[in-house]
C-alpha positions in Angstrom: -340.3 163.1 61.9 -344.1 163.8 62.6 -346.1 161.9 65.3 -347.4 158.5 64.0 -351.1 158.3 63.7 -353.0 155.5 65.6 -355.0 154.6 62.4 -355.4 155.4 58.8 -358.8 155.9 57.0 -359.2 153.7 53.7 -362.0 154.7 51.4 -363.5 151.3 50.6 -366.0 152.6 48.1 -362.9 153.1 45.6 -361.7 149.5 46.1 -362.5 146.6 44.1 -364.5 143.8 45.5 -361.4 141.5 45.2 -359.1 144.0 47.1 -361.8 144.8 49.6 -362.2 141.2 50.4 -358.4 140.5 50.8 -358.2 143.5 53.3 -361.3 142.3 55.4 -360.0 138.9 55.6 -356.9 140.4 57.1 -358.5 142.8 59.1 -360.7 140.0 60.7 -357.8 138.0 61.5 -356.3 141.2 63.3 -353.1 140.9 60.9 -354.2 143.8 58.5 -351.2 145.9 59.7 -348.8 143.3 59.2 -350.1 142.4 55.6 -349.9 146.1 54.6 -346.5 146.3 56.1 -345.3 143.3 54.3 -346.9 144.8 51.1 -345.0 148.1 51.5 -341.6 146.4 52.4 -341.8 144.3 49.3 -342.6 147.4 47.3 -339.7 149.2 48.9 -337.5 146.0 48.0 -338.7 145.8 44.4 -337.9 149.5 43.9 -334.5 148.9 45.2 -334.0 146.0 43.1 -335.2 147.7 40.1 -332.6 150.6 40.7 -329.8 147.7 41.0 -331.1 146.2 37.7 -331.0 149.6 35.9 -327.3 150.2 37.3 -326.4 146.5 36.2 -327.9 147.3 32.6 -325.7 150.3 32.4 -322.6 148.5 33.6 -323.4 145.8 30.9 -323.8 148.3 28.2 -320.5 150.1 29.2 -318.8 146.7 29.2 -320.1 145.7 25.8 -319.1 149.2 24.5 -315.6 148.7 25.7 -315.4 145.3 24.1 -316.7 146.6 20.7 -314.1 149.5 20.8 -311.3 147.0 21.7 -312.5 144.6 19.0 -312.3 147.7 16.5 -308.8 148.6 17.6 -307.7 145.1 17.2 -309.1 144.9 13.7 -307.4 148.5 12.8 -304.3 147.1 14.2 -304.3 144.2 11.9 -305.3 146.0 8.9 -302.5 148.7 9.3 -299.8 145.9 9.9 -299.2 146.8 13.4 -299.8 143.5 14.9 -297.1 141.0 14.1 -294.6 143.4 13.0 -291.2 142.3 14.5 -289.8 145.9 14.5 -291.7 146.8 17.4 -290.7 143.9 19.7 -288.4 144.3 22.7 -285.3 142.6 22.7 -284.9 140.0 25.1 -283.2 141.3 28.4 -280.5 138.5 28.3 -279.4 139.7 24.7 -279.2 143.5 25.8 -276.1 144.2 27.8 -277.2 146.1 31.2 -275.2 148.9 32.3 -275.4 149.6 36.1 -274.6 152.6 37.9 -270.8 152.8 38.6 -269.8 150.3 36.1 -267.2 151.2 33.6 -268.2 150.8 29.8 -266.0 148.3 27.7 -264.7 150.5 25.1 -262.5 148.1 23.2 -264.5 147.9 20.1 -264.6 151.5 19.0 -265.9 152.2 15.6 -266.0 155.2 13.3 -263.4 157.8 12.2 -262.6 161.4 12.1 -262.1 163.3 8.7 -259.8 166.2 8.2 -262.7 168.4 7.2 -264.3 167.6 10.8 -261.2 168.7 12.4 -261.2 172.1 10.6 -264.4 173.0 12.2 -262.7 173.0 15.7 -259.5 174.9 14.7 -261.1 178.1 15.9 -260.1 177.5 19.4 
């Protein structure tokens, strides 16, 4: 960083009378430096708030886009009959027998049969 200057020059012939009078008032009370510093800090704060506002706006727009997409998907699901279709519901865990590792399956209720034609396929052995 370069060394700070002790003073800055302001060309007062380019200032409006209103701005000049405001600066003169602060200069006479020896608070011009504090006044300029407060203005610059306010500008810096406003620019960071402006950046935050832009970020908030983008976040809001993305959230609205997601909400719209979700609404479209819900509408599509209703029109295709996907919503409310009982065939896709999971069975309740209490009704489904749970097999655990090491448990022997109960094979008392065997269903099905073998036909003689099925047996012929395995006679080659």
